[in-house]
N, C-alpha and C positions, 0 to 999 in steps of 0.2 A: 852289471846289474841284470838279473833275470827278469824276464817279462813273459807272461803267458797270454795267448790270445783269449779274449773274453767271449768264449762260445763253448757250448757242449759240456760233456762230461770231463771233469778235470783229470781223472785218472788215465785218460787216453793221451794226455799231453806228455810228450817225451821229456820236457823240461820240468815237470812237476816236482820230482824229488829234489833237484838242485834249488828250485825256487823256494820250496818249503824250508829246506835247510838254511838258505840265506835269511829268510824271514825269522826263523828261530834264533839264528846267530845275532840278530838285532834285538833279542829279548821280547819279541812279540808272541802272543798266543796265536795258535793256528787252529781254525775250524775248517774241516773238510766236509763239503756237501757232495754226496756221491749217489749214483744209482746202483752201486754194488756190483757192477759187471766186471770189475778188475780186482779180484781179491789179492792177487800177487803184490801189486804196488801198495794196496791198503795194508797188507801184512808188513811189508818192508817199512813203511812210514811209522807204523805202530812200534815195531821192534826197535827202531832207531830213536824212539821217543820224540818224534817230530810233530805229533798231533796232540792238541789239548781238548778237542771236541770233535765228534763225528755226527753228522746228520745224514741218514740214509733214507731215500725214498723207497717205499714198498708200493709198487704199482698195483698189485693184485695178488690173489692167491696163485700159487705156482702154475696150476693148470690153465690159467687165463692170462699169464704174464705177457706173452708175445702179443696176444690179441689186444690187450689194454694198452700196452706200451707202443703198439704200432710198428714193432721191429722184432726180428728174430732174436730171442734172448736165450743164452745158455743158463738155464735155471739152476744148474749145479753151482755156477759162480755166484748167483744170488744167495743160495743157501750157505755157501762157504763164507761169503762176506758177512752175513748175519751172524754166523758162528764166531768169526774172527772178532767182530765188533763186540759181541756180548761177553767174550772172554778176555778182552783187551785190557781192562782196567782203566780205559779212557772213558770220560763222560761221553754219553751219546744219546741220540734220540732216533727213533724211526718215525716215519710220517707217511701219510697217504692223502693225496688230493682226491676229494670225494666228488665223483660225478654219478648222479642217480642212474643214468642210462648204462653205465659200465659196471657198477658194483652193487650187488644186492646185500641184504643183511647177512645172508648165508656166506657170502664172500668174505665179509668182515670176520665172521667166526673162523673161517679158514685162515685168514691173515693172522688172527690171534694165535691159532695153533702153530703157524709158521714161526712166529717170534715169541713163542711161549717162554716166560721167564724174563722177558725184557723189562727194563726199568721204566722207560718212558716212551710213549707213543702219542702222536698227534694226528687227529683227523683234521685236515685242512679243507675248509669250504672252497669249492670251485668258484672262481670269480670270472665270469665270461668277458669282462672288460680287460683282463690281463692275460690275453692268449696270443699265441703265435699261429695257431691253426684256425682259420676262419670257419672250418666245418664245425667247430665247437661253440660258435657264437650263441646258439640257442640252447645250449646245455644248462643244466641246473644241478645244484647240490641238494642234499637233504635239508629239511627244516631244522631249526635248533632243537625242537622236541625230538625229532628222529635221531639227530646226532647224539643227544643225551642217552637215548636208548642204545645206540651203538656203543657208546662209552661203557655202559653197564655190561653189555655182552662181552666186550673186550677185557673188562676188569677181571674176568675169570682167568685170563692168561697173563696179563700185564699189570705191573705194580701201579703205574700212574698213566691214565688215559685222559686226554683233554681234547677239546676241539678249539680251533681258532679260525 
């Protein structure tokens, strides 16, 4: 039996492919949650029909990606993953956790342009009680009214935009 450690980005785990293949062999559906930094394994899993749903975090517009994520990010990999997912034929969603201090309304317009043509995008309210980084304890999301305005901005680019 395969087992993956419960931490971090799943696509960096060397056992991911075999684990997913084993789960599919048991007739379970597989949802992959990813940050999009490893398009190669993402593409392989899709090509081998091992995924039933993909959820990818979009941290920020490309020019702010490393700043917002707090790590050096190869943004070409992010763009490749977005493209792979949108062309895959697999059900998917993109999502962004919304922190007022990190992302402006203009940033969301740029995110909309980045995933232009996407089927589904969720704005996720930042909840300070569910964090691993204590530096974010005093951070806040936008209000419901502001999130509704962001949804309208994003609907220029994306078929379905909701917040949760």
